[in-house]
N, C-alpha and C positions, 0 to 999 in steps of 0.2 A: 311825703312820699311822692314818687313820680306818678303822673297820670298816664293812662294808656296812650301810646303814640309818642311819648317823650323819649328821645334817645340821648339827651344830654345829661340826664340824671346819673348820679354815681352812687355806689354803695355807701360812701361816706355821707352823702346827703340823706339817703334813706336812714342810715344809722342815727344821724343827728335828729331826725324827726322822732325816732323811737326813743332816744335818750331823753328828750325833753319831757317825755311822759313821767320819768323818774320813778324810783322805788320798784318793788315787785308789782307789776301792773295788774290792776283789776279788770282784765280784758272782758270778763263776763258781764261787767257793768257798762261797757262802752258800746254804743250803737251809733257811730258816726255815719255820715253819708258815704255811699260807695263812690270811689274816685277812679275806678277802672282797674284793669288787670296789669300786673307787673310781669315782665319776662323773667319770672323766678319759678324754680321747680325744685321739689324735694324728691330725689330718686328713691327707689325701693330700698337701697342700701343705706339710706340716711344722708347721702351727700346733697348739699344745697348748691344749686346753680343759679347764677344771675347772668343774664344775657348769654346763656348756654355755656358759661365758664364756671367751673367749680369755685365756690367761695373758700379761699384758703385760710382765712383767719377764724380760728375757733371762737374767739370772743365775739366776733360779729355774728356768727351763726347762733351763738347762745343768746345774743341780744334780740335777734329776729325771732328766735324760738319763744322768747318770753312774751311776745305780743301776738302769737299765733292764735287764731280763733277758728272754730269750725261752726258753720251754719248749714244744716242739712248735709248735702254731699260736697259742699264747697268750703275752701279754706281761704282765710284772709289774714293779712297783717293789719293790725289796727292800732291807732293812737286815739286819744280822746276826740280828735277832729277829722280823721281820715280812715278809710277802709279800702284796702287794695287786694284784689284777688291774686292768688298764686295757685300753682298746680302741685298736687301731691300724688305721686304714682301709686302708693299703697297706703301707708300711714306715715305721719311725720317723724316719728322717732324710732330708734332701735335700742333695745335693752342689750347692753354689751358686757355687763358684769353682774354677778350674783353673790350676795353675802347671806349666809344662813345664820340666824340668831336663834339659839336655844332649840336644837334639833328635837324632833318628836312632836307630840300632840300640841304643845304650846309654841311651836316654831313660828317665826316670821321671816319671810323671804324679802330681802332688800335688793332692789335692782337699780343699777346705775345706767342712765341713758347715754346716748352718744353726745348729748349736750350737757353732760355732767350733773343732771338732776338725779337725786336718790329718791326712789319711790318704795314705800313699805307696802307690800301686797297684803290686801285684806278686803273686807266688805266694801270699802270706798275705792279701792284700787284693785279691781278684780283681774283675774287671768281668764282668758277665753281661748278655746282651741277650735280652729276652723279646719274643715277638710282642705287638703292641698290638691289642687287640680293636677291630674295626670299621674300622681304618685300613690294616691290612696293613703298618704300620711296626713299628719296634722301640722298646722302652722299655729304656734302660740303667740298671743298678744297680751299686753299688759295695759290696763287703763292708767293713764298718767294724770290727766286732769280734764275737766269740762269737755267730754266727748273727744279727747285727743288720746291716741293710742300709740304704743310702741310695739314693734315686732320683736319678739324675743329671738336672739341669735340661735342658730341650730345647736351650737355647742352647749348653750345654756338649757335648751330643751332636753338634751340628754341628761343634764344634771337634775332637771325636774323629774324626769322618769325615774332616776335613781332614788330620789326622795319620795317617790310616789307610794301610794298605799291603796288598798281596797276599802271602799265604804259603801254601805247600803244607802241608796238614794231612791226613795219611793218604792222600795221593794226590789230594786234592781241593783246587783253588785256592780259598782263603778270603780274605775281606776282613776286616781287623780292625786292632787297634792294639797296639803293643808298649809295655810298661812294666815296669820292674824286672826285665828279663830274661825276661819271659813274654809270650806272644802271646795276645791275647783276641779270638777270632773273633766277628764280628758276623753274618756271613751268607756264603753262597757268593758268590764274586767276581762271577759273572754276574747275581746277584740284587740286589746292593746298590743299584743305581740306582732300583729300585722301592720301597726301604725308607725313603728320606730325604725 
């Protein structure tokens, strides 16, 4: 990977370093030395930029996404020997498609991300709903892996509301959605009308 200040590096050189890692990368096991920051950014809509230009090759974005790691509030692309910082505006992924398996109490919600990963929502891949500044609404997120999250597209949020139900949580009626045997609360049941 290119070090900070290098301008001759190309996306192909970066991709070559990532490919040499081979297979589904165990990035959670890699702790290489920090090599500087790249001029790479993931916008809130999931678009990846390199040198302020959108990366137009989906396969390349998928490759970089496979070696993305979060440490604290920072994001890095890592190989077994290098770690380079990148900027993420919100979260690195966007959930763009929803498939519902076995509707009802035993249902599982499967989400496809913008990098074509399918994630089955459940205890290990939770949904969380955070207040949206300025609107009073909610912004849904899905845990993808190792402290990496996807923002759930607004259209899919409305699908989640349609699938929602009331459930008593610690004596409080909550509105939320069930997936993979877990209940994910969106808001108090009497407040949900104001949030959508």
